[in-house]
N, C-alpha and C positions, 0 to 999 in steps of 0.2 A: 811543619814550621808553624809556631803561634800566631795568632792574628794580632797586628799591631793595635795599641790603643790609639785613642786620638790625640793623646799627647805626644806619642811617638810620632805620628805621622805628622804632626806640626813642627817637629824638630827636623824633618828631612829637607834639605835646602831645595829651592826651585831649580830645576835642572836648565843648564845652559844650552840652546840649541847651536849645533856646529854650522860655522859661516865660512865663505870665502875670506881670505886675508884681504883686507882693504886695500893694499897696494897692486893686489893682483885683479880684484874685481873691478877696480875703477878704470881697467883697461879692456874690459870684455862685458858681453850681455848675458853671460850665464847667471843662474838662479843664485842670489846672494845667500839666502838660508838654506841649508842642506837637508833639514829635517831631523827629526828624532831617529835614533835607532831604536831597536827592540828594547834593548836595556834601559835606554834613557825615558822612554815613553812608559815602562812599567814602574819606574823609579818615581816618575811625574805623578802617574796615577796613584801611587800608594800615597801621595799626599793628601788626597781628596778624603775628608772625614766623613763624608756620606751623610750630610745634614739632614735632620729630620724635617725642616723647612728649608729646602733648597732655593734660597732666594736668587740665586745665579741664573736660574731659568727664568726668573721676572725680567731680567736684563737682556735676553735673548729676542729679538724682534719676532722670531718665528717658533720659539719655545721650545726648543731643542731639550729633550730629557738628559740634561747634562750628567748629573751623578750616576745615572743608568748606563750610559755609554762609558763613563770612566771605569765604573766597577767592572764592565765587561774586558775593558783594556787591561786592567789589573789582573784580570783571571787569564788573560793570555787569548780570551775569545774573540778574535777580530770580527768574526763573521758576525757574531751577536751586537758587537759594538756597531758595526756598519749599518746593520738591521735598524737598530734603535736610532742611530743618527738619521737614517733616511725617511723615518717616519715624518720627519718635520722638515728635513734639509735636502732638497734635491742637488745640490752643489757644494758637499762639504769640503772637497780638496781646494775648491776656489776659495770658499769662506774661511778656511783655515789660514789661508795666506793674505788675505786683503782685509777683512773684517777689523774694526778697531775693538777688538774684543776688552782691551784695557778700560774702554769707557762704557762697556755695555755689560756682558756677563760677569768678567773678571774683577770689575769694580765693586760687585756685590759679594764676591766670596768671602767667606766667614775667615778665612785665613789671611786676608790683606788687610784687617784691623789691626793684627799684632806683627805681621810680617808681610811676606809676598804671597798673592793669590796663586791659586792652581793655574798652571798654563794651559787653559780651556783650549784657546785658539790653537797651540801648538798640537795637543792631542787630537784636536778635530781634523787637523791637516794629515796627521799620521793615519787616522782612521779613513779619511777620505782618499789617500794615496792608496792604501791598502784596497778599497774597494774599487778604484778606478782600474787597476792593475788585475784583480782578480774578478771582478763582477760576481760577487757572491749573493747579493740581494734579488731574488727575482722579481721581475716586473708583472704585477697583477693588474690587468687592465678591466675594468666594468664593460658589461655588454654595450653594443653601439646603441646609442640612444637617438640616432637619426638627426641629432641637431649639429649645425655647424657654428663654429666660432672663428673669427678673424682676429689675430693680435698683431698690432701695429708695433713693430720694434722687438729686437732680438736680443735685447740687454738683459740684465738680472731680473727686472720685473715681467718683462715679457715671456721671458723663457720660463720662469716660474710657474707664470699662469698657463702656459701652453701645456707644460707638462702636468699639472693637475687637472686641467680640463680634459685632457687625452686620457689620464688616468680614469677619469670619471665616466668614459665612453663617448665624449664629444668628438667629432671631425674637427681638427684644429688645421689652420693654415697661418703662418708666421710671416709677415711683410717686413723686410728689412732693407732700409734704403743703401746700406754700404755693400762691398761685395763680399763680406763673410759676416756669419751670425756673431753675436758675442756683445755687440754694444760696446760700452766702456771697458769690459773685458778684454775686447781684442785691440782697441784703437787708442784707450786711455791709460792703462796700466802697462809699464814696460816689461819686457821679457825678463828682466832679472828679478822683479817681482812676483809676475805670474806668467809662465810658460805659455806660449800660444798653442802648441801642441795638446797640452793637457786641457785647456779650455776647448778646444775643438773636438777632442775625443770625448768630453763630457756631453758637448751637444750633440754629436752624431749618434752616440749610443743612445740617448734618450729619445731622438728622432726616429730612429731604426727600429726600435723597440716598441715604441707607440704610434707608429704611423703619422707623425707629425710633418706636415708639408711646410718647407722653408723656401720662400721665394725672396733671393736677394736681389740687389740693384732694382728694387722698387721703393720709389719716393711716394709716400701717401701724400696727396695734394697735387701730384704730377699725374703718376700712373693711374691711381683710382682716388676719388674723394671718399670721406667716411660715409657720406650718404650712399655712393655705390656699393661701398663694401656691405652697408646694411641691406642692400637689395639682394645679396648673394648670401648673407650669413645672419643667423639668428641673433649673435651678439658680436660686439667689438670690443677689445679691451686695448687702450692707449698706453704704451709703455716706452714713449718715443723719448724720453730722458730730457736732459737739458744740455743741448749741444751749440747753441748760439753764444760765442764768446763775448766779452766785455772789454772794452780798452777805455784807458786813460784820455779825458778830453785835453790832450796837450799837443803844442805844436810838434810836427814831425813824425807823427805815427804812420804816415805814409811813405815813407823812405824804404829802399830795398834793406833788408836785414831785420826788420821789425814784422813780428808774427805773432798769432795768438797760440797758447798752448795746446789748442785743440788741434791746430793746423800741424804744428811741430811733432806732436806725439801720435797723430794718425800717420804721418809719413814715416816716422821712426818705427812705430809698432805694426801697424796693419800691413803697410807697404813695404815693410822691411827696407826702409831707407839706409839702414846703417851698413847694409851688404851692397850698396852701390860700388860698381857698375853691374853687379850681378842682377841686381833688381834695379830697374832704372827710374827709380823715385828717390833722388838724393834728399838726404835731411843735412844740409851743409850748416855749421855754424861757424862763426869767427874765432879769432885765439883769445878774445875777450867777450865774454857772454854775461847779459844781465838778465836775470829772471825776477820779474816784479809780481811779488805776492809770497806768501809763506804757508799755503796749504798743501795737501798732499800733491795736487797737481803741480805746483810750484817745485816741490822737492824732486817728482818725477822727472820735471823738464831739465832741472838743473843737472843732475845725476846722469840722464841720457847726453846732455851737452858735453859734460866731460869725459863720457866714454868715447863720443864722436871725436872729440879733439884728440883723444889717445890713439885712436885708430888712424886719424889724419897724420898724426906726427909719426906713426910708426911706418906709413907710407913715405913720407918727406923726409924722415930723418931730424926733423925739427923739435924743439923742445914744445910739450903740451902747455896751453894757454892757461886762462884762469875763468871760472865761473862764479859769480855773484848772485846770491839770493838777495835782493833789494826789498826791504820791509819797512813800512811807516810806522809800526808799533815796536813795543820792546820783545825781547825773548819769552816773557811770561804770557804775551797774548798771543803767539804764534800757534795757528789752528792745526796744523799738521799732527800727525801721529808721533809720539815721543819716539818710537822706533825709527820712523823715517827721518827725522832730524837728526838723530844719533848716527844713522848711517851716513847721512850726507856730510856730517861732521868728521867722521872717520875717513871718508874719501877725500877730504880736502877742499869741500865747498866753502867758499867765503862768504859769511854772513854779514851784511851791512844793516843794522837795524837802526830806528829813529831816522830813515832816510826815504825821501819821497822825490821821484822825478819830477821836473816841471817841464823838460823840454827835451826833445830827441835831436841831436846836431847832425846834419848831412854833410858829406863831401861833394865834390864837384860832379860826381859820377851817379849822385842819387842814392848812394850809400850811406849806412850809419858811421859816423867818426867819433861820436861821442854822447854823453847823457847829461844834461844840466840838472843838477839835484839841489835839495835844500834839507837841512838837518830839522828834525822834529825833537819835541819834548811832549810828555803825556800830560793831558789836562783832566777835565772832569769826566766822569763816566757817560758814555751815549747811550741810546737806547739797547743796545745789545749788552750793556753792564761792563765793557771794557771802558778804559780811559781814552778819551779822545786824543789823537795826536794834533799837536797844534805847531805851526812853522815857527821856527826861530829867526828872527828877521837879522839879515846880514851874514847868514851862515850859507849861502849858495855855494855851490864847488861844481867842477866839472870831472866826471869820470869817462876815461876814454875806452869805447865800446865798438864793437864791430857787430853785435847781434843783441837785439833786444827781444824778450819773450813774454807776452802779457799773461799770467795765470791770475786773474782776477774774478774768477767765476764766471758763470753761465745762466742762459736762461731758454727755455723751449722755442725751438724753430718755429716761426707763425705759419711756414708753407704748410704744416701738416693739417692746418684748420681752414683751409681754403673751403668754402661753401658750408661750413659747419657754424652757421650763424646763431644757432641755439645752443651752442655749447659755450657757457659762461666761462671767462678767463679772469684772472685778478689783473691789477695794474702792472704787475711782474711778467705777465705773459703765462702764468701757470694756470692749469685747468682748476676749476671749481668742483672739487668731488668730496663726497661723503667721507670722511677720514677713517672710518671704521670698514667700510665695504667697497668703496671706490665708485659707487654711483655718481654719475655726472648729471647736469642738468640736460643732456640730450638722452631721448629714450632709447634704450638697449645699448648705450655706450658707457663703459667703465674706463677708470683710467687709475694710474699708481706709479709710485716710483717719482723720479726727479721731474718728471712733467707736472706733478701736483705740489710736491714739496719744494722744489728747487733742489740743488745739488744736496744730496745726502750720502749714506752708505750703501753697498753692495747689499748687505743683508736687511736694512731697512725696505731697500726697492723690493727685495724677495718677499719679504713679509707684506708688502701692499699687494703683489702678485698673488699671493696665496689666498688673501682676503678676499679680493675680487674673485677669483677663481670660485670660491665656495659660494659667494653670491651669486655670481652667473649660473652656477649649477642649479642653486635652489630656484632662480628665476625661470631658467629653462625646463625644469621638471615639474613647474606647476601645472602646466596643461591649459591653462584659462586662454580665452581668444585674446589676440593681439589688442584690440580696441579695449577691453576691459583692463587688460595689464597697464597699458598706457595711461588711463584713467587714474590708476592707483600709483603710478610712478612716483618714487618717494624723491627722486632728484638728489640734488646736494643739499645739505643741511646748513650751509653757510653762504652768506652773498659775497660776491667779489669785491675785493678792496683794492 
């Protein structure tokens, strides 16, 4: 068969990924996107024109050799595709599902200038699923260096740093505050977007092959302080994320039925609250739910709420209720991934744009009975570049609600910083660290991911973990006395603001 020309490749349409029917999936927690078949994957790989200057790589925070792995998929050599992928990405099956490729690698794709970009993320998932099932890429670990590293937090940043450090020959111990490793991958992202078994399999395989010790139920700041970790380890990496939720400062937020998205999603995802009473951690919502915010976490909260309503309706025989996304800006400013918004709309989530809550209304039993709101209009752009929402006088109204979930962003939990007085933080609570290598103002402590940047993407956190691991290894391999190293410690390059 003759090789296709670039023009012929550009004429191949982007392949659609099979999905559950919206009316079916809104009633279950099974995965929505079903993945490429071999035929679809090869057709999509055929679309890649193998640019001489692959700018798609520039959009990937961990610099996956994208054209190379796609070429291997095209040739039917999935073992080679997996090998290429895992030179840079330790968790391809996960990233293929949750990374915003449309704003990272795919937005750089040359095909996107005149049509639709190559579906890089879907091909990544296809290769990642193959490797997770077949385990074809051998784990090659360097000889034992005799050095020990403590990783605080078993989320994307911490896990990536742990795997890279273990591959380089260091003894690695991961300390996780929750009952399972995975961080936001297990407590924050719903089962229908990221199956937990897949996450657990990825983590356990890496830990077993590399001898990584994972200590769950260890809250740093309580079980150990950072200074105590430094007495037993040569280096510490902080990948603790940003798990402290934000609430609006309005009356009524203490009523029963008001919660943070963090609490709600943790109950649903990590604690399997949707299987109550089989798992005794109920995640109950009323028949009318308002989710405040319009990011990915808000979409996840709304879609989980709707599924819980469907399960309850199935048990009781009642008609399912309504779930609303309440957002103070317009559709053009929605920060969530376009795919997540599309799926939410398909599933019947109601969007109330240019609407802002001003008060939660309670009933005689201390529960929620409604939410007072005001209509908004867009004014001049704010510091983010988005037009600032301005209240419209006289436009107040009341929405009947039984559950209100706040999905308004998060910040690092201050508990982890107990006794770490020389670890500088910004006014937002994030750690001040070198943006390139993650060195903090505290000697022998690195940090990366959301604890440094605030809420960001999984792949950006992984990139930070990889960069920190490389610098930690360089530091530990230097061999100079600690006093000499401390004197030359670069620390952070920026001052806290």
